[in-house]
VOFI-986569 format. One record per residue: residue in one letter; x, y negated, z negated of N, C-alpha, C in turn. Coordinates in pm, whole numbers, plus 32768, in hexadecimal, padded with zeros to 4 digits. Atoms other than C-alpha are relative to their C-alpha. Layout:
BEGIN
@code->a; n_X->X; n_Y->Y; n_Z->Z; ca_X->X; ca_Y->Y; ca_Z->Z; c_X->X; c_Y->Y; c_Z->Z;
...
This chain:
BEGIN
@code->m; n_X->8054; n_Y->8076; n_Z->8000; ca_X->8000; ca_Y->8000; ca_Z->8000; c_X->8059; c_Y->7F84; c_Z->8000;
@code->l; n_X->7FB5; n_Y->807D; n_Z->7FFA; ca_X->8077; ca_Y->7EA0; ca_Z->8047; c_X->8009; c_Y->7FBE; c_Z->7F76;
@code->l; n_X->7FE9; n_Y->8044; n_Z->807F; ca_X->810A; ca_Y->7DE0; ca_Z->7F23; c_X->7F97; c_Y->7F95; c_Z->7FE7;
@code->e; n_X->8062; n_Y->806C; n_Z->800F; ca_X->801D; ca_Y->7CBE; ca_Z->7F64; c_X->7F7C; c_Y->8034; c_Z->7FC8;
@code->k; n_X->807E; n_Y->7FC6; n_Z->8031; ca_X->7EF2; ca_Y->7DA2; ca_Z->7F28; c_X->8012; c_Y->8036; c_Z->7F72;
@code->e; n_X->7FE7; n_Y->7FC5; n_Z->8084; ca_X->7F8E; ca_Y->7E51; ca_Z->7DFB; c_X->7FFB; c_Y->7F96; c_Z->7F91;
@code->i; n_X->7FFA; n_Y->8066; n_Z->8069; ca_X->7FCF; ca_Y->7D0F; ca_Z->7D3B; c_X->7FA3; c_Y->7F8A; c_Z->801A;
@code->r; n_X->8063; n_Y->8067; n_Z->7FDC; ca_X->7EC2; ca_Y->7C3E; ca_Z->7DE3; c_X->803E; c_Y->7F74; c_Z->800C;
@code->q; n_X->7FBC; n_Y->807F; n_Z->7FE4; ca_X->7FAE; ca_Y->7B2F; ca_Z->7E5A; c_X->8012; c_Y->7FF8; c_Z->8097;
@code->e; n_X->7FFF; n_Y->800A; n_Z->7F6F; ca_X->7F8A; ca_Y->7AB5; ca_Z->7FBD; c_X->8083; c_Y->7FCB; c_Z->8039;
@code->k; n_X->7F89; n_Y->8040; n_Z->7FC9; ca_X->80C5; ca_Y->79E4; ca_Z->7FE5; c_X->8074; c_Y->8005; c_Z->7F9D;
@code->f; n_X->7F84; n_Y->800A; n_Z->804D; ca_X->822C; ca_Y->79E1; ca_Z->7F6B; c_X->804F; c_Y->7F8B; c_Z->8037;
@code->s; n_X->7FB6; n_Y->8076; n_Z->7FD4; ca_X->831C; ca_Y->78BC; ca_Z->7F7E; c_X->8063; c_Y->8021; c_Z->806F;
@code->s; n_X->7FA5; n_Y->7FD5; n_Z->7F95; ca_X->8405; ca_Y->7986; ca_Z->8060; c_X->7FFF; c_Y->8098; c_Z->8008;
@code->v; n_X->7FF3; n_Y->7F70; n_Z->7FF0; ca_X->844C; ca_Y->7AE2; ca_Z->80E1; c_X->8058; c_Y->8039; c_Z->7F91;
@code->y; n_X->7FA8; n_Y->7FD4; n_Z->806D; ca_X->855C; ca_Y->7AF7; ca_Z->7FD4; c_X->7FB4; c_Y->8008; c_Z->7F7C;
@code->h; n_X->8054; n_Y->7FFE; n_Z->8078; ca_X->8463; ca_Y->7AA1; ca_Z->7EC3; c_X->7FA8; c_Y->807C; c_Z->8001;
@code->k; n_X->8055; n_Y->7F8A; n_Z->7FF5; ca_X->837A; ca_Y->7BB0; ca_Z->7F43; c_X->8053; c_Y->807F; c_Z->7FE9;
@code->a; n_X->7FAA; n_Y->7F8B; n_Z->8012; ca_X->849B; ca_Y->7CAB; ca_Z->7F51; c_X->8022; c_Y->8015; c_Z->7F6C;
@code->s; n_X->7FE0; n_Y->7FF6; n_Z->8090; ca_X->84FB; ca_Y->7C5E; ca_Z->7DE7; c_X->7F89; c_Y->8034; c_Z->7FB1;
@code->v; n_X->807A; n_Y->7FD4; n_Z->8045; ca_X->8396; ca_Y->7C85; ca_Z->7D6C; c_X->7FE2; c_Y->8092; c_Z->8025;
@code->n; n_X->801B; n_Y->7F79; n_Z->7FD1; ca_X->8370; ca_Y->7DC1; ca_Z->7E3D; c_X->805B; c_Y->8067; c_Z->7FBA;
@code->i; n_X->7FA2; n_Y->7FA7; n_Z->8046; ca_X->84A8; ca_Y->7E5F; ca_Z->7DA2; c_X->7FD7; c_Y->8011; c_Z->7F6E;
@code->l; n_X->8029; n_Y->7FF8; n_Z->808C; ca_X->8436; ca_Y->7E09; ca_Z->7C41; c_X->7F7F; c_Y->804F; c_Z->7FF0;
@code->y; n_X->8080; n_Y->7FBB; n_Z->8007; ca_X->82D4; ca_Y->7E83; ca_Z->7C80; c_X->8010; c_Y->8095; c_Z->801B;
@code->t; n_X->7FEB; n_Y->7F75; n_Z->7FDC; ca_X->8345; ca_Y->7FC4; ca_Z->7D26; c_X->8050; c_Y->804A; c_Z->7F94;
@code->g; n_X->7FB4; n_Y->7FC3; n_Z->806E; ca_X->8443; ca_Y->8008; ca_Z->7C11; c_X->7FA6; c_Y->8020; c_Z->7F8A;
@code->s; n_X->805E; n_Y->7FEB; n_Z->806D; ca_X->8333; ca_Y->7FE1; ca_Z->7B0C; c_X->7F9F; c_Y->8071; c_Z->8021;
@code->w; n_X->805C; n_Y->7F98; n_Z->7FD2; ca_X->8248; ca_Y->80BD; ca_Z->7BD7; c_X->8041; c_Y->8089; c_Z->7FF6;
@code->l; n_X->7FB8; n_Y->7F81; n_Z->8007; ca_X->834F; ca_Y->81D1; ca_Z->7BF6; c_X->8018; c_Y->802A; c_Z->7F6F;
@code->y; n_X->7FEC; n_Y->7FE3; n_Z->808E; ca_X->839C; ca_Y->81B7; ca_Z->7A82; c_X->7F82; c_Y->8040; c_Z->7FC5;
@code->n; n_X->807E; n_Y->7FCC; n_Z->8036; ca_X->822D; ca_Y->81F2; ca_Z->7A30; c_X->7FDD; c_Y->808A; c_Z->8037;
@code->v; n_X->8012; n_Y->7F79; n_Z->7FC8; ca_X->8218; ca_Y->831C; ca_Z->7B1E; c_X->8056; c_Y->8062; c_Z->7FB1;
@code->n; n_X->7FA2; n_Y->7FAC; n_Z->804A; ca_X->834A; ca_Y->83AD; ca_Z->7A6D; c_X->7FD2; c_Y->8012; c_Z->7F6F;
@code->l; n_X->8030; n_Y->7FFC; n_Z->808A; ca_X->82BF; ca_Y->8359; ca_Z->7913; c_X->7F8E; c_Y->8065; c_Z->7FF2;
@code->n; n_X->8072; n_Y->7FA4; n_Z->8004; ca_X->817A; ca_Y->8412; ca_Z->795A; c_X->802A; c_Y->8090; c_Z->801A;
@code->y; n_X->7FCF; n_Y->7F7A; n_Z->7FE2; ca_X->8232; ca_Y->853C; ca_Z->79ED; c_X->8047; c_Y->803E; c_Z->7F87;
@code->l; n_X->7FAF; n_Y->7FCB; n_Z->806E; ca_X->8320; ca_Y->8563; ca_Z->78C4; c_X->7FB0; c_Y->8017; c_Z->7F80;
@code->k; n_X->8054; n_Y->7FEC; n_Z->8078; ca_X->8204; ca_Y->8555; ca_Z->77C2; c_X->7FE8; c_Y->8094; c_Z->7FE5;
@code->k; n_X->801D; n_Y->7F72; n_Z->8015; ca_X->81BD; ca_Y->86C7; ca_Z->77FA; c_X->8078; c_Y->804B; c_Z->7FC6;
@code->f; n_X->7F88; n_Y->7FC4; n_Z->803B; ca_X->8322; ca_Y->8711; ca_Z->7788; c_X->8020; c_Y->7FC2; c_Z->7F78;
@code->g; n_X->7FEF; n_Y->803F; n_Z->8083; ca_X->8302; ca_Y->8633; ca_Z->7653; c_X->8074; c_Y->7FA2; c_Z->7FF5;
@code->i; n_X->7F91; n_Y->8060; n_Z->8004; ca_X->8411; ca_Y->853D; ca_Z->76B6; c_X->7FDE; c_Y->7F85; c_Z->8056;
@code->t; n_X->800F; n_Y->807B; n_Z->7FB4; ca_X->842A; ca_Y->83DC; ca_Z->7740; c_X->806A; c_Y->7FFD; c_Z->806F;
@code->p; n_X->7F98; n_Y->800D; n_Z->7F99; ca_X->84ED; ca_Y->8372; ca_Z->7878; c_X->8089; c_Y->7FDF; c_Z->7FC5;
@code->e; n_X->7F80; n_Y->8024; n_Z->803E; ca_X->85FA; ca_Y->82DC; ca_Z->7797; c_X->803F; c_Y->8079; c_Z->7FBC;
@code->q; n_X->7FCD; n_Y->7F86; n_Z->803F; ca_X->861A; ca_Y->8421; ca_Z->76D1; c_X->8030; c_Y->8062; c_Z->806B;
@code->f; n_X->7FD8; n_Y->7FAC; n_Z->7F8E; ca_X->8628; ca_Y->84E0; ca_Z->781B; c_X->8089; c_Y->7FD4; c_Z->8033;
@code->n; n_X->7F81; n_Y->8037; n_Z->7FD2; ca_X->8745; ca_Y->83FC; ca_Z->7886; c_X->8072; c_Y->802B; c_Z->7FA3;
@code->v; n_X->7F99; n_Y->7FD7; n_Z->8062; ca_X->8808; ca_Y->8446; ca_Z->7744; c_X->801E; c_Y->8095; c_Z->800E;
@code->l; n_X->7FEB; n_Y->7F70; n_Z->7FF2; ca_X->87D3; ca_Y->85BD; ca_Z->776B; c_X->8050; c_Y->8021; c_Z->807E;
@code->r; n_X->7FB7; n_Y->7FE6; n_Z->7F83; ca_X->884E; ca_Y->85B7; ca_Z->78D4; c_X->8092; c_Y->7FD4; c_Z->7FF4;
@code->i; n_X->7F77; n_Y->802F; n_Z->8015; ca_X->8981; ca_Y->84ED; ca_Z->7870; c_X->804D; c_Y->8067; c_Z->7FAE;
@code->l; n_X->7FBE; n_Y->7F9F; n_Z->8056; ca_X->89D3; ca_Y->85E7; ca_Z->775C; c_X->8016; c_Y->8086; c_Z->8048;
@code->r; n_X->7FEE; n_Y->7F85; n_Z->7FB2; ca_X->899A; ca_Y->8711; ca_Z->7842; c_X->8075; c_Y->7FF2; c_Z->8060;
@code->g; n_X->7F93; n_Y->8019; n_Z->7FA2; ca_X->8A8A; ca_Y->8675; ca_Z->793A; c_X->8089; c_Y->8003; c_Z->7FC0;
@code->s; n_X->7F7F; n_Y->8001; n_Z->8044; ca_X->8B9B; ca_Y->8663; ca_Z->7833; c_X->8025; c_Y->8088; c_Z->7FC3;
@code->l; n_X->7FE5; n_Y->7F7C; n_Z->803B; ca_X->8B7E; ca_Y->87D0; ca_Z->77C5; c_X->8084; c_Y->8039; c_Z->8033;
@code->p; n_X->8019; n_Y->7FE1; n_Z->808D; ca_X->8C35; ca_Y->8869; ca_Z->7716; c_X->8033; c_Y->7F94; c_Z->7FA1;
@code->k; n_X->7FC7; n_Y->806A; n_Z->8052; ca_X->8CD1; ca_Y->8726; ca_Z->769C; c_X->7F93; c_Y->7FA7; c_Z->7FC5;
@code->p; n_X->8060; n_Y->805D; n_Z->803C; ca_X->8C09; ca_Y->8658; ca_Z->759F; c_X->8022; c_Y->7F71; c_Z->8026;
@code->m; n_X->7FEC; n_Y->808D; n_Z->7FDE; ca_X->8BE1; ca_Y->84E2; ca_Z->75CF; c_X->7FEB; c_Y->7FA7; c_Z->7F87;
@code->m; n_X->8019; n_Y->8065; n_Z->8066; ca_X->8BF1; ca_Y->83B0; ca_Z->74F4; c_X->7F8B; c_Y->7FAA; c_Z->802D;
@code->l; n_X->8075; n_Y->8052; n_Z->7FE5; ca_X->8AC3; ca_Y->82CB; ca_Z->74DD; c_X->801D; c_Y->7F92; c_Z->8066;
@code->a; n_X->7FDE; n_Y->806E; n_Z->7FA5; ca_X->8B72; ca_Y->81AB; ca_Z->7590; c_X->800F; c_Y->8031; c_Z->808F;
@code->d; n_X->7FF0; n_Y->7FC9; n_Z->7F7A; ca_X->8BC6; ca_Y->828C; ca_Z->76B7; c_X->7F79; c_Y->8023; c_Z->803F;
@code->i; n_X->8088; n_Y->7FE3; n_Z->7FCF; ca_X->8A5C; ca_Y->82FD; ca_Z->76D4; c_X->7FBD; c_Y->7F7D; c_Z->8029;
@code->a; n_X->8040; n_Y->8082; n_Z->7FE6; ca_X->89E1; ca_Y->8195; ca_Z->76C0; c_X->8034; c_Y->7FC1; c_Z->8081;
@code->a; n_X->7FC4; n_Y->803A; n_Z->7F87; ca_X->8AD3; ca_Y->812C; ca_Z->77D5; c_X->7FCA; c_Y->8040; c_Z->807E;
@code->r; n_X->8031; n_Y->7FB7; n_Z->7F8B; ca_X->8A3E; ca_Y->8231; ca_Z->78BE; c_X->7F68; c_Y->7FF6; c_Z->8012;
@code->m; n_X->8092; n_Y->8009; n_Z->7FFA; ca_X->88CF; ca_Y->81E5; ca_Z->7875; c_X->7FD2; c_Y->7FAE; c_Z->8078;
@code->i; n_X->803C; n_Y->804D; n_Z->7F91; ca_X->87F6; ca_Y->8170; ca_Z->7997; c_X->7FCB; c_Y->7F7C; c_Z->7FCB;
@code->d; n_X->8034; n_Y->8079; n_Z->803E; ca_X->8743; ca_Y->8077; ca_Z->78B4; c_X->8062; c_Y->7FD5; c_Z->7F94;
@code->k; n_X->7F98; n_Y->802E; n_Z->805D; ca_X->885B; ca_Y->7FB8; ca_Z->7809; c_X->7FC5; c_Y->7FC2; c_Z->7F81;
@code->n; n_X->8040; n_Y->803B; n_Z->8076; ca_X->875F; ca_Y->7F22; ca_Z->7713; c_X->7FC7; c_Y->806A; c_Z->7FA1;
@code->s; n_X->8033; n_Y->7F96; n_Z->8056; ca_X->8702; ca_Y->8075; ca_Z->7682; c_X->804E; c_Y->8005; c_Z->7F7C;
@code->n; n_X->7FC1; n_Y->7FF0; n_Z->8083; ca_X->8748; ca_Y->80AA; ca_Z->7510; c_X->8033; c_Y->808F; c_Z->7FF8;
@code->c; n_X->7FC6; n_Y->7F7B; n_Z->7FF5; ca_X->8833; ca_Y->81D1; ca_Z->7538; c_X->8003; c_Y->8047; c_Z->7F79;
@code->t; n_X->7FFC; n_Y->7FC4; n_Z->8086; ca_X->8855; ca_Y->820C; ca_Z->73C1; c_X->7F78; c_Y->803D; c_Z->7FDE;
@code->r; n_X->8088; n_Y->7FD0; n_Z->801C; ca_X->86DC; ca_Y->822E; ca_Z->739C; c_X->7FDB; c_Y->8076; c_Z->8059;
@code->l; n_X->801E; n_Y->7F94; n_Z->7FA3; ca_X->86BE; ca_Y->8309; ca_Z->74D1; c_X->8043; c_Y->8083; c_Z->7FD5;
@code->v; n_X->7FB7; n_Y->7F89; n_Z->802A; ca_X->87C9; ca_Y->83FB; ca_Z->7456; c_X->7FC3; c_Y->8038; c_Z->7F80;
@code->e; n_X->803E; n_Y->7FD1; n_Z->807C; ca_X->8726; ca_Y->840B; ca_Z->72FF; c_X->7F7B; c_Y->8046; c_Z->801B;
@code->k; n_X->807E; n_Y->7FBE; n_Z->7FDC; ca_X->85D2; ca_Y->845C; ca_Z->7397; c_X->801A; c_Y->8089; c_Z->803F;
@code->l; n_X->7FDD; n_Y->7F80; n_Z->7FC1; ca_X->8672; ca_Y->856D; ca_Z->746C; c_X->8037; c_Y->8063; c_Z->7F99;
@code->r; n_X->7FCD; n_Y->7FAA; n_Z->806B; ca_X->8727; ca_Y->85F4; ca_Z->7338; c_X->7F8C; c_Y->8039; c_Z->7FAF;
@code->q; n_X->8075; n_Y->7FD3; n_Z->804D; ca_X->85DC; ca_Y->8605; ca_Z->727B; c_X->7FB0; c_Y->806B; c_Z->804C;
@code->k; n_X->8047; n_Y->7F9D; n_Z->7FAD; ca_X->8548; ca_Y->86CC; ca_Z->739E; c_X->8055; c_Y->807E; c_Z->8015;
@code->g; n_X->7FA8; n_Y->7F8D; n_Z->7FEF; ca_X->8671; ca_Y->87BC; ca_Z->7392; c_X->803F; c_Y->8009; c_Z->808A;
@code->l; n_X->7FCC; n_Y->7FFF; n_Z->7F77; ca_X->86E7; ca_Y->8757; ca_Z->74EE; c_X->8093; c_Y->7FD6; c_Z->8009;
@code->v; n_X->7F72; n_Y->8026; n_Z->8006; ca_X->8839; ca_Y->86C3; ca_Z->7489; c_X->8036; c_Y->8017; c_Z->7F73;
@code->n; n_X->7FBA; n_Y->7FF8; n_Z->8080; ca_X->893A; ca_Y->86EE; ca_Z->7374; c_X->8053; c_Y->7F84; c_Z->7FED;
@code->r; n_X->7FA5; n_Y->806D; n_Z->8026; ca_X->89F4; ca_Y->85DA; ca_Z->72BE; c_X->805B; c_Y->8038; c_Z->7F95;
@code->e; n_X->7FA0; n_Y->7FCB; n_Z->8060; ca_X->8B32; ca_Y->8641; ca_Z->720C; c_X->8075; c_Y->7FA0; c_Z->7FF1;
@code->i; n_X->7F89; n_Y->8051; n_Z->801A; ca_X->8C52; ca_Y->8587; ca_Z->7169; c_X->8075; c_Y->8046; c_Z->8045;
@code->c; n_X->7F8C; n_Y->7FCA; n_Z->7FB9; ca_X->8D8A; ca_Y->85B7; ca_Z->723E; c_X->8067; c_Y->8033; c_Z->7F9B;
@code->k; n_X->7F9E; n_Y->7FC5; n_Z->805B; ca_X->8E89; ca_Y->869A; ca_Z->7197; c_X->8083; c_Y->7FB1; c_Z->7FFE;
@code->n; n_X->7F81; n_Y->8049; n_Z->7FF4; ca_X->8FAF; ca_Y->85C6; ca_Z->7212; c_X->7FF5; c_Y->7F6E; c_Z->7FD7;
@code->n; n_X->8013; n_Y->808E; n_Z->8020; ca_X->8F19; ca_Y->846F; ca_Z->71C9; c_X->7F7C; c_Y->7FF3; c_Z->7FB5;
@code->r; n_X->8078; n_Y->8002; n_Z->8054; ca_X->8E23; ca_Y->8454; ca_Z->70A8; c_X->7FA4; c_Y->7F8A; c_Z->801C;
@code->r; n_X->8054; n_Y->8074; n_Z->7FDE; ca_X->8DA4; ca_Y->8303; ca_Z->712B; c_X->7FB1; c_Y->8016; c_Z->8080;
@code->q; n_X->803F; n_Y->7FE4; n_Z->7F7F; ca_X->8D36; ca_Y->839F; ca_Z->7274; c_X->7F92; c_Y->8069; c_Z->7FF0;
@code->v; n_X->806D; n_Y->7FA0; n_Z->7FFE; ca_X->8BEB; ca_Y->8450; ca_Z->72A7; c_X->7FF7; c_Y->803B; c_Z->808C;
@code->d; n_X->800B; n_Y->7FBA; n_Z->7F81; ca_X->8BE0; ca_Y->8555; ca_Z->73BA; c_X->7F6F; c_Y->802C; c_Z->8017;
@code->i; n_X->808A; n_Y->7FDE; n_Z->7FDD; ca_X->8A94; ca_Y->858A; ca_Z->746C; c_X->8004; c_Y->8063; c_Z->8073;
@code->s; n_X->8005; n_Y->7F9A; n_Z->7F97; ca_X->8A44; ca_Y->86BD; ca_Z->753B; c_X->7F71; c_Y->8033; c_Z->800F;
@code->i; n_X->8084; n_Y->7FC8; n_Z->7FE5; ca_X->8915; ca_Y->875C; ca_Z->75DA; c_X->7FF9; c_Y->808D; c_Z->7FC6;
@code->t; n_X->8014; n_Y->7F7A; n_Z->8038; ca_X->8889; ca_Y->8891; ca_Z->752F; c_X->7FCE; c_Y->805F; c_Z->806D;
@code->e; n_X->8038; n_Y->7F9D; n_Z->7FA4; ca_X->881B; ca_Y->89D2; ca_Z->75D7; c_X->7F6E; c_Y->7FDE; c_Z->801F;
@code->r; n_X->808D; n_Y->8027; n_Z->7FED; ca_X->86B5; ca_Y->895E; ca_Z->75A1; c_X->7FF4; c_Y->7F8A; c_Z->8061;
@code->g; n_X->7FFF; n_Y->8073; n_Z->7FA4; ca_X->8704; ca_Y->8813; ca_Z->7650; c_X->801D; c_Y->802B; c_Z->808E;
@code->q; n_X->7FE2; n_Y->7FCC; n_Z->7F7B; ca_X->879B; ca_Y->88D1; ca_Z->7773; c_X->7F88; c_Y->8048; c_Z->803C;
@code->q; n_X->8077; n_Y->7FB9; n_Z->7FD0; ca_X->8661; ca_Y->89A6; ca_Z->778A; c_X->7F94; c_Y->7F9F; c_Z->8032;
@code->v; n_X->8061; n_Y->8066; n_Z->7FD3; ca_X->8586; ca_Y->886F; ca_Z->77A1; c_X->8028; c_Y->7FCC; c_Z->808A;
@code->l; n_X->7FD2; n_Y->8030; n_Z->7F7E; ca_X->865D; ca_Y->87EF; ca_Z->78C0; c_X->7FEE; c_Y->806A; c_Z->806D;
@code->k; n_X->8015; n_Y->7F95; n_Z->7F9E; ca_X->864B; ca_Y->8943; ca_Z->796D; c_X->7F6E; c_Y->8006; c_Z->802C;
@code->k; n_X->808E; n_Y->8001; n_Z->7FDD; ca_X->84CF; ca_Y->8935; ca_Z->795D; c_X->7FDF; c_Y->7F8B; c_Z->805D;
@code->i; n_X->8016; n_Y->8076; n_Z->7FAC; ca_X->84D2; ca_Y->87D7; ca_Z->79F0; c_X->803C; c_Y->8018; c_Z->808B;
@code->d; n_X->7FBD; n_Y->7FE5; n_Z->7F80; ca_X->85CB; ca_Y->8842; ca_Z->7AFE; c_X->7FB1; c_Y->8063; c_Z->8056;
@code->a; n_X->804A; n_Y->7F99; n_Z->7FB7; ca_X->84F1; ca_Y->896C; ca_Z->7B5D; c_X->7F80; c_Y->7FCA; c_Z->803E;
@code->d; n_X->807D; n_Y->803D; n_Z->7FD4; ca_X->83C6; ca_Y->888A; ca_Z->7B95; c_X->8024; c_Y->7F7C; c_Z->8045;
@code->t; n_X->7FDB; n_Y->807C; n_Z->7FBC; ca_X->83F6; ca_Y->877D; ca_Z->7CA0; c_X->7FB3; c_Y->7F8C; c_Z->7FC3;
@code->p; n_X->8043; n_Y->8071; n_Z->8041; ca_X->83AF; ca_Y->863D; ca_Z->7BE3; c_X->7FAE; c_Y->7FAB; c_Z->8061;
@code->d; n_X->8058; n_Y->8056; n_Z->7FB0; ca_X->8296; ca_Y->855E; ca_Z->7C61; c_X->804B; c_Y->7F8B; c_Z->803D;
@code->w; n_X->7FBB; n_Y->8076; n_Z->7FCE; ca_X->8384; ca_Y->8439; ca_Z->7C83; c_X->805E; c_Y->8023; c_Z->8073;
@code->i; n_X->7FB0; n_Y->7FD5; n_Z->7F8D; ca_X->8462; ca_Y->8502; ca_Z->7D6F; c_X->7FA4; c_Y->8018; c_Z->8078;
@code->q; n_X->805F; n_Y->7FE9; n_Z->7F94; ca_X->8333; ca_Y->856C; ca_Z->7E3A; c_X->7FD6; c_Y->7F7C; c_Z->8040;
@code->v; n_X->8024; n_Y->8084; n_Z->7FCC; ca_X->82D8; ca_Y->83FC; ca_Z->7E5E; c_X->806B; c_Y->7FCE; c_Z->8060;
@code->i; n_X->7F91; n_Y->802E; n_Z->7FAC; ca_X->8430; ca_Y->83AC; ca_Z->7EEC; c_X->8009; c_Y->8053; c_Z->8080;
@code->e; n_X->7FFA; n_Y->7FA9; n_Z->7F8B; ca_X->8416; ca_Y->84D3; ca_Z->7FDA; c_X->7F9C; c_Y->7FD8; c_Z->806C;
@code->k; n_X->8054; n_Y->8039; n_Z->7F97; ca_X->830D; ca_Y->840B; ca_Z->8097; c_X->8058; c_Y->7FBE; c_Z->806A;
@code->l; n_X->7FA0; n_Y->803C; n_Z->7FA4; ca_X->843D; ca_Y->8364; ca_Z->8134; c_X->8046; c_Y->806E; c_Z->804D;
@code->t; n_X->7FAC; n_Y->7FA1; n_Z->7FB7; ca_X->8500; ca_Y->8413; ca_Z->8244; c_X->808B; c_Y->7FFE; c_Z->7FC1;
@code->r; n_X->7F76; n_Y->7FFC; n_Z->8033; ca_X->8664; ca_Y->8477; ca_Z->81F1; c_X->804C; c_Y->7F83; c_Z->802C;
@code->t; n_X->7FBE; n_Y->8078; n_Z->7FCB; ca_X->86DE; ca_Y->8359; ca_Z->82CE; c_X->7FD2; c_Y->7F83; c_Z->7FB4;
@code->e; n_X->8034; n_Y->8073; n_Z->804B; ca_X->85F9; ca_Y->8260; ca_Z->821C; c_X->8037; c_Y->7FFE; c_Z->7F72;
@code->a; n_X->7FCA; n_Y->7FF9; n_Z->8089; ca_X->8670; ca_Y->82DA; ca_Z->80C5; c_X->8092; c_Y->7FD4; c_Z->7FFE;
@code->k; n_X->7F73; n_Y->802A; n_Z->7FF8; ca_X->87DD; ca_Y->82AE; ca_Z->812E; c_X->8009; c_Y->7F68; c_Z->8012;
@code->e; n_X->8000; n_Y->8090; n_Z->7FE7; ca_X->8791; ca_Y->8150; ca_Z->81B0; c_X->7FD5; c_Y->7FB3; c_Z->7F84;
@code->l; n_X->802C; n_Y->803F; n_Z->807C; ca_X->86D6; ca_Y->80F6; ca_Z->8072; c_X->8073; c_Y->7FFF; c_Z->7F9A;
@code->n; n_X->7F8D; n_Y->7FFA; n_Z->805B; ca_X->8801; ca_Y->816B; ca_Z->7FA3; c_X->806B; c_Y->7F9D; c_Z->8029;
@code->r; n_X->7F9B; n_Y->805F; n_Z->7FCE; ca_X->88EE; ca_Y->80A0; ca_Z->807F; c_X->7FD9; c_Y->7F71; c_Z->7FDE;
@code->i; n_X->802F; n_Y->8089; n_Z->801A; ca_X->881C; ca_Y->7F66; ca_Z->805B; c_X->8003; c_Y->7FE0; c_Z->7F6B;
@code->l; n_X->7FFF; n_Y->8018; n_Z->8091; ca_X->87F3; ca_Y->7F8A; ca_Z->7EE1; c_X->808F; c_Y->7FF6; c_Z->7FCB;
@code->d; n_X->7F73; n_Y->8009; n_Z->8028; ca_X->8968; ca_Y->7FCC; ca_Z->7EB6; c_X->803B; c_Y->7F79; c_Z->8029;
@code->k; n_X->7FD0; n_Y->8082; n_Z->7FCE; ca_X->89B1; ca_Y->7E95; ca_Z->7F89; c_X->7FCB; c_Y->7F8F; c_Z->7FA7;
@code->l; n_X->803C; n_Y->8067; n_Z->8054; ca_X->88C2; ca_Y->7DC6; ca_Z->7EB5; c_X->804A; c_Y->7FF3; c_Z->7F7B;
@code->r; n_X->7FB9; n_Y->8003; n_Z->8081; ca_X->8976; ca_Y->7E28; ca_Z->7D73; c_X->8094; c_Y->7FE3; c_Z->800F;
@code->g; n_X->7F6F; n_Y->800B; n_Z->7FE9; ca_X->8AD0; ca_Y->7E11; ca_Z->7E12; c_X->8037; c_Y->7F7B; c_Z->8005;
């Protein structure tokens, strides 16, 4: 659907203004698709992000600052996210044996199982992106990388 119809705005000050609003609107829309999809697994998109980061570092544990640096949403409260995941039994937090001031965080077997279930089921937000052709997806990635570059 056209952005103008979605947000009920007929005119933008420029094509760049419309592109900016379109990116923000689409990002929010995709976030909500992902949020609704992950509810059935009992986690949020931010928690999913932390679990994927920790799975990627296996078997090596990570420090909180390293997880936070890799987060998609840099405004996420990583400490709170890790604690919620710990309470759900999806991550471990342990004092480092070599440095008592350091806390090592790792994904548990249960956390890995949650990710395996998600991996086995094509997420709705991926299916949405698959509306694009492979060429269109590559071009979209190129344009977004250029925008941030």
